[in-house]
C-alpha positions as CSV (number, residue, x, y, z in Angstrom):
1,M,10.0,8.6,-30.9
2,P,8.0,6.0,-28.9
3,D,5.9,3.8,-31.2
4,V,4.5,0.9,-29.1
5,R,0.8,0.6,-29.6
6,L,-1.4,-0.3,-26.6
7,A,-3.2,-3.1,-28.5
8,S,0.0,-4.9,-29.4
9,P,1.3,-7.8,-27.2
10,Q,4.3,-5.6,-26.2
11,G,2.0,-2.8,-25.2
12,R,0.0,-5.1,-23.0
13,W,3.2,-6.4,-21.4
14,I,4.4,-2.9,-20.7
15,L,1.2,-1.9,-19.1
16,F,1.2,-5.1,-17.0
17,T,4.7,-4.7,-15.6
18,T,4.3,-1.0,-14.8
19,V,1.0,-1.6,-13.1
20,L,2.5,-4.5,-11.2
21,G,5.6,-2.6,-10.1
22,S,3.8,0.6,-9.0
23,G,1.1,-1.6,-7.4
24,M,3.7,-3.2,-5.1
25,A,4.6,0.2,-3.6
26,L,0.9,1.3,-3.5
27,L,-0.2,-1.9,-1.8
28,D,2.5,-1.5,0.8
29,S,1.3,2.0,1.7
30,T,-2.2,0.7,2.4
31,V,-1.8,-2.8,3.9
32,V,0.8,-2.1,6.6
33,N,-1.5,0.1,8.8
34,V,-3.9,-2.9,9.1
35,A,-1.1,-5.1,10.3
36,L,0.2,-2.8,13.0
37,P,-1.6,-4.2,16.1
38,R,-0.5,-7.8,15.2
39,I,3.1,-6.6,14.6
40,G,3.1,-4.9,18.0
41,E,1.8,-8.0,19.7
42,D,4.2,-10.4,18.0
43,L,7.4,-8.3,18.4
44,D,6.4,-6.9,21.8
45,A,6.8,-3.4,20.3
46,D,5.4,-0.2,21.7
47,L,3.5,2.6,19.9
48,A,6.7,4.4,18.9
49,A,8.0,1.3,17.1
50,L,4.7,1.1,15.2
51,Q,5.0,4.7,14.3
52,W,8.5,4.0,12.9
53,T,7.2,1.0,11.0
54,V,5.2,3.4,9.0
55,N,7.5,6.4,9.0
56,A,10.8,4.7,8.2
57,Y,9.4,3.8,4.8
58,L,8.0,7.3,4.3
59,V,11.2,9.1,5.3
60,T,13.3,7.5,2.6
61,L,10.5,7.5,0.0
62,A,9.7,11.2,0.4
63,G,13.3,12.2,0.7
64,L,14.5,10.3,-2.4
65,I,11.6,10.1,-4.8
66,L,12.8,13.2,-6.8
67,L,16.3,11.8,-7.0
68,G,14.8,8.5,-8.2
69,G,13.2,10.1,-11.2
70,A,16.4,11.9,-12.1
71,L,18.4,8.6,-11.9
72,G,16.0,7.0,-14.4
73,D,16.4,9.9,-16.8
74,R,20.2,9.6,-16.7
75,F,20.9,5.8,-16.5
76,G,17.8,4.4,-18.2
77,R,14.2,4.3,-16.9
78,R,13.8,0.6,-17.4
79,R,17.1,-0.2,-15.7
80,V,16.3,2.0,-12.7
81,F,12.8,0.6,-12.5
82,V,14.0,-3.0,-12.5
83,V,16.6,-2.1,-9.8
84,G,13.9,-0.5,-7.8
85,V,11.6,-3.6,-8.1
86,L,14.4,-6.0,-7.0
87,W,15.5,-3.7,-4.2
88,F,12.0,-3.3,-3.0
89,A,11.6,-7.1,-3.0
90,A,14.8,-7.7,-1.1
91,A,13.8,-5.2,1.5
92,S,10.3,-6.8,1.7
93,L,11.9,-10.2,2.4
94,L,14.0,-8.7,5.2
95,C,10.8,-7.1,6.6
96,G,9.0,-10.5,6.5
97,I,11.8,-12.4,8.4
98,A,12.6,-9.5,10.8
99,P,13.3,-11.0,14.2
100,N,12.7,-7.8,16.1
101,E,11.4,-4.2,15.7
102,G,14.9,-2.8,15.0
103,V,15.4,-5.0,11.9
104,L,11.9,-4.3,10.7
105,I,12.3,-0.6,10.9
106,A,15.6,-0.7,9.1
107,A,14.2,-2.9,6.4
108,R,11.2,-0.5,6.0
109,A,13.7,2.3,5.4
110,L,15.3,0.2,2.7
111,Q,11.9,-0.5,1.2
112,G,11.2,3.2,0.9
113,A,14.5,3.7,-1.0
114,G,13.4,1.0,-3.5
115,G,10.0,2.6,-3.8
116,A,11.7,5.9,-4.7
117,L,13.3,4.2,-7.7
118,L,10.3,2.2,-9.0
119,T,7.4,4.6,-8.3
120,P,8.3,7.5,-10.7
121,G,9.8,5.0,-13.1
122,S,6.5,3.1,-13.7
123,L,4.7,6.2,-15.1
124,A,7.8,7.4,-16.9
125,L,8.1,4.1,-18.8
126,I,4.5,4.4,-20.1
127,Q,5.1,8.0,-21.2
128,A,8.4,7.0,-22.9
129,S,7.1,3.8,-24.6
130,F,3.7,4.3,-26.1
131,H,2.7,6.0,-29.3
132,A,1.3,9.5,-28.8
133,D,-2.2,8.3,-29.9
134,D,-2.3,5.6,-27.2
135,R,-0.5,7.4,-24.4
136,G,-3.5,9.0,-22.8
137,R,-5.4,5.8,-22.7
138,A,-2.4,3.9,-21.4
139,V,-2.0,6.4,-18.6
140,G,-5.7,6.1,-17.8
141,L,-5.5,2.3,-17.6
142,W,-2.3,2.6,-15.4
143,S,-3.9,4.9,-13.0
144,G,-7.2,3.0,-13.0
145,F,-5.6,-0.4,-12.3
146,G,-3.5,1.3,-9.6
147,G,-6.7,2.5,-8.0
148,I,-8.0,-1.0,-8.0
149,G,-4.8,-2.1,-6.3
150,A,-5.3,0.6,-3.7
151,A,-8.8,-0.6,-3.1
152,V,-7.8,-4.2,-2.7
153,G,-4.9,-3.3,-0.4
154,P,-6.7,-3.0,3.0
155,F,-8.8,-6.1,2.3
156,L,-5.8,-8.1,1.2
157,G,-3.8,-6.9,4.2
158,G,-6.5,-7.9,6.6
159,W,-6.8,-11.3,5.1
160,L,-3.1,-11.9,5.2
161,V,-2.8,-10.8,8.8
162,D,-5.7,-12.9,10.0
163,G,-4.6,-15.9,7.9
164,P,-0.9,-16.7,7.2
165,G,0.2,-13.8,9.4
166,W,1.4,-10.2,9.2
167,R,4.8,-11.2,7.8
168,W,3.0,-12.1,4.5
169,V,2.0,-8.4,4.1
170,F,5.7,-8.0,3.1
171,L,6.6,-11.4,1.8
172,I,3.9,-11.2,-0.9
173,N,6.0,-8.6,-2.7
174,V,8.7,-11.2,-3.4
175,P,6.8,-13.3,-6.0
176,L,5.3,-10.2,-7.5
177,A,8.8,-8.8,-8.1
178,V,10.0,-12.1,-9.5
179,L,7.2,-11.9,-12.0
180,C,7.6,-8.1,-12.7
181,A,11.4,-7.8,-13.3
182,P,11.9,-10.4,-16.1
183,V,8.8,-9.1,-17.9
184,A,10.3,-5.6,-17.8
185,V,13.7,-6.7,-19.0
186,R,12.1,-8.7,-21.9
187,H,9.3,-6.5,-23.1
188,V,9.9,-2.8,-22.0
189,P,12.1,-0.7,-24.3
190,E,14.9,1.2,-22.6
191,S,14.7,5.0,-22.6
192,S,16.4,8.0,-21.1
193,G,16.4,11.7,-21.0
194,A,18.6,13.1,-23.8
195,E,18.8,16.4,-21.9
196,A,19.6,14.8,-18.5
197,K,23.0,16.1,-17.6
198,G,25.0,17.7,-14.7
199,R,25.6,16.3,-11.3
200,F,23.0,14.6,-9.2
201,D,21.7,16.5,-6.2
202,V,22.8,13.7,-3.8
203,L,23.6,16.2,-1.0
204,G,20.1,17.8,-1.3
205,A,18.4,14.4,-1.2
206,A,20.5,13.3,1.8
207,L,19.8,16.6,3.7
208,G,16.1,16.3,3.0
209,A,15.9,12.7,4.2
210,V,18.0,13.4,7.3
211,A,15.9,16.4,8.2
212,L,12.7,14.4,8.0
213,A,14.2,11.5,10.0
214,L,15.5,13.7,12.8
215,V,12.4,15.7,13.2
216,T,10.3,12.6,13.1
217,Y,12.6,11.0,15.8
218,A,12.1,14.2,17.9
219,L,8.3,14.1,17.6
220,I,8.0,10.4,18.3
221,G,10.3,10.5,21.3
222,A,9.2,13.9,22.7
223,G,7.2,12.3,25.5
224,D,10.4,10.8,27.0
225,G,12.0,14.2,27.8
226,S,15.4,12.8,26.7
227,P,18.2,15.2,25.9
228,L,18.7,13.2,22.7
229,V,15.2,14.3,21.6
230,V,16.2,18.0,21.9
231,V,19.5,17.4,20.0
232,S,17.6,15.5,17.3
233,A,15.1,18.4,16.9
234,V,17.8,21.0,16.6
235,A,19.9,18.9,14.2
236,G,16.8,18.2,12.1
237,L,16.0,21.9,11.8
238,A,19.6,22.6,10.9
239,A,19.5,19.9,8.2
240,A,16.3,21.5,6.9
241,V,18.0,24.9,6.7
242,G,21.0,23.2,5.0
243,F,18.6,21.6,2.5
244,V,17.1,25.0,1.6
245,L,20.5,26.6,1.2
246,V,21.9,23.8,-1.0
247,E,18.8,23.9,-3.2
248,K,19.1,27.7,-3.5
249,R,22.7,27.7,-4.5
250,R,23.1,24.5,-6.5
251,P,23.1,24.8,-10.3
252,G,20.9,21.8,-10.9
253,P,18.9,21.4,-7.6
254,M,16.6,18.4,-6.9
255,M,13.9,20.9,-5.9
256,P,14.3,24.3,-7.6
257,L,13.1,26.8,-5.1
258,E,12.0,29.2,-7.8
259,L,9.0,27.0,-8.2
260,F,7.7,28.5,-5.0
261,T,7.9,32.0,-6.4
262,S,4.6,31.1,-7.9
263,R,2.1,32.1,-5.2
264,Q,-0.4,29.6,-6.6
265,F,2.1,26.8,-6.5
266,S,3.0,27.7,-2.9
267,A,-0.6,28.0,-1.9
268,V,-1.7,24.7,-3.4
269,N,1.3,22.9,-1.7
270,G,0.2,24.5,1.6
271,V,-3.3,23.0,1.1
272,T,-1.6,19.7,0.2
273,L,0.3,19.7,3.5
274,C,-2.9,20.3,5.5
275,V,-5.1,17.7,3.9
276,Y,-2.5,14.9,3.5
277,A,-1.3,15.4,7.1
278,A,-4.8,14.8,8.2
279,F,-5.3,11.8,5.9
280,G,-2.0,10.3,7.0
281,G,-2.9,10.6,10.7
282,F,-6.4,9.5,10.2
283,F,-5.7,6.2,8.4
284,F,-2.9,5.4,10.7
285,L,-5.1,5.7,13.8
286,A,-8.4,4.5,12.3
287,A,-6.9,1.1,11.6
288,L,-5.8,0.8,15.2
289,Q,-9.1,2.2,16.6
290,L,-11.2,-0.4,14.8
291,Q,-9.0,-3.3,16.1
292,V,-7.9,-2.0,19.5
293,V,-11.1,-0.3,20.7
294,V,-14.0,-1.7,18.6
295,G,-12.4,-5.2,18.7
296,W,-12.6,-6.1,15.0
297,S,-10.3,-8.5,13.2
298,A,-7.7,-7.1,10.8
299,L,-9.8,-8.3,7.9
300,A,-12.8,-6.5,9.2
301,A,-10.9,-3.4,9.9
302,G,-9.2,-3.4,6.4
303,T,-12.5,-4.1,4.7
304,A,-14.2,-1.3,6.6
305,L,-11.9,1.3,5.1
306,L,-12.6,0.4,1.5
307,P,-15.4,3.0,0.8
308,T,-13.0,5.9,0.7
309,T,-10.8,4.3,-2.0
310,A,-13.8,3.0,-3.9
311,L,-15.4,6.4,-4.1
312,M,-12.2,7.9,-5.3
313,L,-11.8,5.2,-7.9
314,L,-15.4,5.6,-9.2
315,L,-15.7,9.4,-9.1
316,S,-12.3,11.1,-9.3
317,A,-12.5,11.5,-13.1
318,R,-15.9,13.2,-12.9
319,S,-14.6,15.4,-10.1
320,G,-11.8,16.5,-12.3
321,E,-14.3,17.4,-15.1
322,L,-16.4,19.4,-12.7
323,A,-13.3,21.3,-11.5
324,D,-12.4,22.1,-15.1
325,R,-15.8,23.8,-15.5
326,I,-16.2,25.7,-12.2
327,G,-12.5,26.2,-11.3
328,P,-10.6,24.6,-8.4
329,R,-11.3,27.0,-5.5
330,R,-14.7,25.7,-4.6
331,P,-13.8,22.0,-4.7
332,L,-10.6,22.7,-2.7
333,T,-12.7,24.5,-0.1
334,V,-15.7,22.2,0.1
335,G,-13.6,19.0,-0.1
336,P,-11.6,19.5,3.0
337,L,-14.7,20.7,4.9
338,L,-16.5,17.5,3.9
339,C,-13.4,15.5,5.0
340,A,-13.4,17.3,8.4
341,A,-17.1,16.4,8.8
342,G,-16.3,12.8,8.1
343,V,-13.4,12.8,10.6
344,L,-15.6,14.3,13.3
345,M,-18.3,11.6,12.6
346,M,-15.6,9.1,13.6
347,L,-16.0,10.3,17.2
348,R,-19.0,8.0,17.3
349,V,-16.8,5.0,16.7
350,G,-16.0,3.3,20.1
351,P,-16.6,0.1,21.9
352,G,-19.5,-1.8,20.3
353,A,-19.7,0.5,17.3
354,S,-21.9,-0.5,14.4
355,Y,-20.4,-0.5,10.9
356,A,-23.6,0.5,9.2
357,V,-24.6,3.2,11.7
358,D,-21.3,4.6,13.0
359,V,-18.4,3.8,10.7
360,L,-19.8,3.7,7.1
361,P,-21.5,7.1,7.2
362,A,-18.2,8.7,8.4
363,L,-16.2,7.0,5.7
364,L,-18.7,7.9,2.9
365,V,-18.6,11.6,3.9
366,L,-14.8,11.5,4.1
367,G,-14.5,9.7,0.8
368,L,-16.8,12.3,-1.0
369,G,-14.6,15.0,0.4
370,M,-11.5,13.3,-1.0
371,V,-13.2,12.9,-4.3
372,A,-13.9,16.6,-4.4
373,L,-10.4,17.8,-3.7
374,V,-7.8,15.3,-5.2
375,A,-8.3,15.9,-8.9
376,P,-8.5,19.8,-8.7
377,L,-5.5,19.7,-6.3
378,T,-3.4,18.0,-9.0
379,A,-4.7,20.2,-11.7
380,S,-3.9,23.3,-9.7
381,V,-0.3,22.2,-9.2
382,L,0.2,21.6,-12.9
383,A,-1.4,24.8,-13.9
384,S,0.7,26.9,-11.5
385,V,4.0,26.3,-13.3
386,D,5.3,26.3,-16.9
387,T,4.4,23.2,-18.9
388,A,8.1,22.3,-19.1
389,R,8.2,21.9,-15.3
390,A,4.9,20.1,-14.8
391,G,6.4,16.8,-14.0
392,L,8.8,18.3,-11.5
393,A,6.0,20.3,-9.9
394,S,4.0,17.1,-9.6
395,G,6.9,15.3,-8.0
396,V,7.4,18.1,-5.4
397,N,3.7,18.0,-4.6
398,N,3.8,14.2,-4.2
399,A,6.8,14.4,-1.9
400,A,5.2,17.1,0.2
401,A,2.1,15.0,0.7
402,R,4.3,12.0,1.9
403,A,6.3,14.3,4.2
404,A,3.1,15.7,5.7
405,G,1.7,12.2,6.3
406,L,4.8,11.0,8.1
407,L,5.0,14.1,10.3
408,A,1.4,13.6,11.2
409,V,1.9,10.0,12.1
410,A,4.8,11.2,14.3
411,A,3.1,14.2,15.9
412,L,-0.6,13.2,16.4
413,P,0.0,10.5,19.1
414,L,2.1,13.0,21.0
415,L,-0.4,15.8,20.7
416,A,-3.3,13.5,21.6
417,G,-1.6,12.2,24.7
418,M,-1.0,8.6,23.6
419,G,1.5,6.8,25.8
420,P,3.9,4.0,24.6
421,E,1.4,1.3,25.6
422,A,-1.8,3.1,24.5
423,F,-2.6,0.6,21.8
424,R,-2.8,-2.1,24.5
425,Q,-5.2,-0.1,26.6
426,P,-8.5,0.3,24.7
427,E,-10.0,3.0,27.0
428,R,-7.0,5.2,26.9
429,F,-6.6,4.8,23.2
430,D,-10.2,5.6,22.6
431,A,-10.0,8.9,24.5
432,A,-6.8,9.8,22.7
433,F,-8.3,8.8,19.3
434,D,-11.1,11.3,19.9
435,R,-8.6,14.1,20.6
436,A,-6.6,13.2,17.5
437,M,-9.7,13.3,15.3
438,L,-10.4,16.8,16.5
439,L,-6.9,17.8,15.6
440,C,-7.3,16.2,12.1
441,A,-10.5,18.1,11.6
442,G,-8.9,21.3,12.6
443,I,-6.1,20.8,10.1
444,L,-8.6,20.1,7.3
445,V,-10.5,23.3,8.1
446,A,-7.3,25.2,7.9
447,G,-6.6,23.7,4.5
448,A,-10.1,24.7,3.4
449,L,-9.6,28.3,4.6
450,L,-6.2,28.5,2.8
451,A,-7.8,27.3,-0.4
452,A,-10.6,29.7,-0.2
453,A,-8.2,32.6,0.3
454,T,-5.5,31.8,-2.2
455,V,-6.5,29.4,-5.0
456,R,-7.5,30.9,-8.2
457,R,-8.8,29.7,-11.6
458,P,-5.9,28.6,-13.8
459,A,-5.2,30.4,-17.1
460,P,-6.7,28.9,-20.3
461,G,-4.6,26.4,-22.1
462,C,-2.6,25.3,-19.1
463,R,-1.4,21.7,-18.5
464,R,-4.2,19.3,-17.5
465,P,-3.7,16.1,-15.5
466,E,-3.4,12.9,-17.5
467,C,-4.1,10.7,-14.5
468,R,-7.9,11.2,-14.3
469,T,-8.7,8.1,-12.2
470,H,-7.1,7.9,-8.8
471,G,-7.5,5.6,-5.9
472,S,-4.7,6.3,-3.5
473,V,-5.7,7.8,-0.1
474,A,-2.1,8.5,0.8
475,V,-0.7,10.8,-1.9
476,P,-1.8,12.9,-4.9
477,P,-1.1,11.2,-8.3
478,L,2.3,11.7,-10.0
479,E,2.1,13.4,-13.4
480,A,4.7,13.2,-16.2
481,D,6.0,15.6,-18.8
482,P,4.7,13.8,-21.9
483,R,7.5,15.2,-24.1
484,R,10.2,13.7,-21.9
485,G,8.6,10.6,-20.4
486,S,9.7,11.7,-16.9
487,S,7.4,11.9,-14.0
488,I,9.5,14.4,-12.0
489,A,12.3,15.7,-14.0
């Protein structure tokens, strides 16, 4: 049984290294968007390359994150976490010295694979290490410090881009990893899942990642009219069908399809796809809009986006308490509608926009909508399945949100009519940004309608989220099965 106390020196070291490790991946998901215009300018990259700079990371992270948790259960959570940290650092170094866009995109894909190892491992280590009396507080501190990291991310990214340069957005991970890995080896006890057995679902993970990659390629390249785009689309859909068939027939699948026999689980994941597709597209394009069209520096653009994260960090726990009292349907209906209103308010943001008059009100409304929906969304996912599968359900929901974000980053520029050089042409980008915001608002309204029609109050005594404080705007929080110390298995 885990017996480390939070107040002990070892407990503080465990909390420190898990926060630092997960914080690297969380920072990376928030700082890169701010650096995109400078990356495009320095590497002479077009919009498609910037999309891939974001999506190459998400493809491997979303496709492999469930497998990453299973590897930790089998081979040791500390061991897999440390491997993930070092892998992430090596890929970050390659990103930072990349001589061209091709190397950068390949390195980003490697980064995502490292993130798939360390992200679920950080929470699993807390669950497996701390005494039961301290576990809830440790998880709360882990999620709270993670939220602070998410809030600092855009500001830090902007400062690095405007100061030492965009390459330091990636290079900063190297000293963090050099600090994190030895601490983990020295102070974090090893643990594994005694019941973890059977073959790994490597084929399922590979098919899922390939399907995402090929469909993303088809969406990003659709404007070219190339036959290769059509082939990629067809092959991607075939890989997706293959993934479903493998998961259906495999004895120990990475994503058991019987989870989706729960109408509530399917409905909540449908809402997740809608809202996180809109969030992924919004934050990708907003960082570009503020720099390309409004003319702000990377630091100003990054700092401008802080209110959404700050509101989530300050109010997410209270939102969860409110949802416990009134049920999740109303928050999951009102939240996306508030977010849609905030997105539509961004239509005012153009050349010469004022932060106080045009940008801040939109981000405050958007942030309040996110506050309203994130905690009840997580609670509804956990409540829709048996307690024994809560960690797995959370992992599936987290992966679905990442997949939705990467598909939105791929599809929105196409649907909004952005050409390859749009981010170098402020007037054209501004017009396309407005069309994209209308699309994002429509997706959010669809999510609200789906929630109103399908989400129901959970049964009494169901599993409640342990991560009550949340600051990430990119994905819902991961939750663990406290009896097994695994976040997704």
